[in-house]
C-alpha positions in Angstrom: 93.3 100.6 133.9 93.3 97.7 131.0 96.2 95.6 129.9 95.9 96.1 126.3 97.0 93.9 123.2 97.9 96.0 119.9 97.7 94.1 117.0 98.2 96.2 113.7 100.5 95.4 110.5 101.8 99.4 110.9 104.3 100.1 112.9 103.4 103.8 112.8 99.8 102.9 113.9 100.8 100.4 116.7 103.0 103.6 118.0 100.2 106.0 117.8 97.8 103.6 119.2 100.4 102.9 122.4 101.0 106.3 122.7 97.5 107.2 123.0 96.7 104.2 125.3 99.1 104.8 127.9 98.8 108.6 128.1 94.9 107.6 129.1 96.4 105.2 132.0 96.1 102.1 130.0 99.3 99.3 129.7 99.7 98.2 126.5 101.5 94.4 127.6 101.9 93.3 123.8 102.1 94.2 120.0 102.0 92.0 117.1 101.8 92.4 113.5 99.6 90.2 112.2 96.7 88.4 113.1 98.2 84.8 113.4 100.7 86.1 115.8 98.2 88.2 117.6 95.9 85.0 118.6 99.2 83.5 119.9 99.7 86.5 121.7 96.3 86.7 122.9 96.5 83.2 124.4 99.4 83.8 126.5 99.2 87.3 127.9 95.4 87.3 128.3 95.0 90.8 127.8 92.0 92.9 129.1 91.0 94.6 125.6 92.8 93.6 122.1 92.9 96.1 119.2 92.6 94.4 116.0 93.3 96.0 112.8 91.0 94.8 109.7 93.3 94.6 107.2 96.5 92.9 107.9 98.6 90.0 106.1 99.0 86.4 107.3 95.6 86.6 109.1 93.0 89.3 108.9 91.4 91.0 112.0 88.0 89.6 111.3 89.4 85.9 111.0 91.9 86.8 114.2 88.4 87.9 116.0 86.6 84.5 115.2 89.9 82.7 116.8 90.3 84.7 119.7 86.5 84.5 120.6 86.7 80.4 120.1 89.5 80.4 122.8 87.9 83.3 124.9 83.8 84.2 124.4 84.0 87.0 126.7 87.3 88.6 124.6 87.0 92.3 124.7 87.9 93.4 121.1 88.2 96.7 119.5 88.6 97.0 115.4 90.6 99.6 114.3 89.8 100.1 110.4 90.4 102.8 107.7 87.8 104.5 105.6 85.8 102.6 103.5 85.7 99.1 105.3 82.3 99.3 106.3 81.5 96.1 105.4 83.8 94.7 107.1 83.1 96.4 110.0 79.7 95.4 110.1 81.2 91.9 109.8 83.3 92.1 112.8 80.4 93.8 115.1 78.4 90.8 114.3 81.3 88.4 114.9 81.8 89.7 118.5 83.6 92.9 118.4 82.5 95.6 121.2 83.5 98.9 119.3 85.4 100.2 116.1 87.7 103.2 115.6 89.0 104.5 112.2 92.4 105.5 111.3 93.8 108.6 111.6 93.1 107.7 115.3 91.2 111.0 117.0 91.9 111.0 120.5 88.7 111.7 121.9 86.8 109.1 120.2 89.6 106.5 121.0 89.0 107.8 124.7 85.5 107.1 124.8 85.5 104.1 123.0 88.0 102.3 126.0 86.4 104.5 128.6 82.9 102.5 127.3 84.7 99.1 127.3 86.6 99.0 130.4 84.0 99.6 132.9 
């Protein structure tokens, strides 16, 4: 079981993700609606895993990933992307993201990604 921070500007996406993750036995310890708030919450909550949406206002997920990795080089980050954001995903992987999942969320894929990184 992992303690997870969800960072996504879509309230609906956060709710869906939270429902899946709690169903898988993980604990969602925080939610943020943009990268700036997400970075601060990461520093305060120190989650086991953080999910970062790529496209968000104030600070996007790739920039937030960089700041989280500066703070904690061992941070486990899963990027969340809409279809067609392949370039951003590749940049995020190079910046240290472990995995990425696409919206709309597919339960079996999400479960496999979390099983893989929460070893």
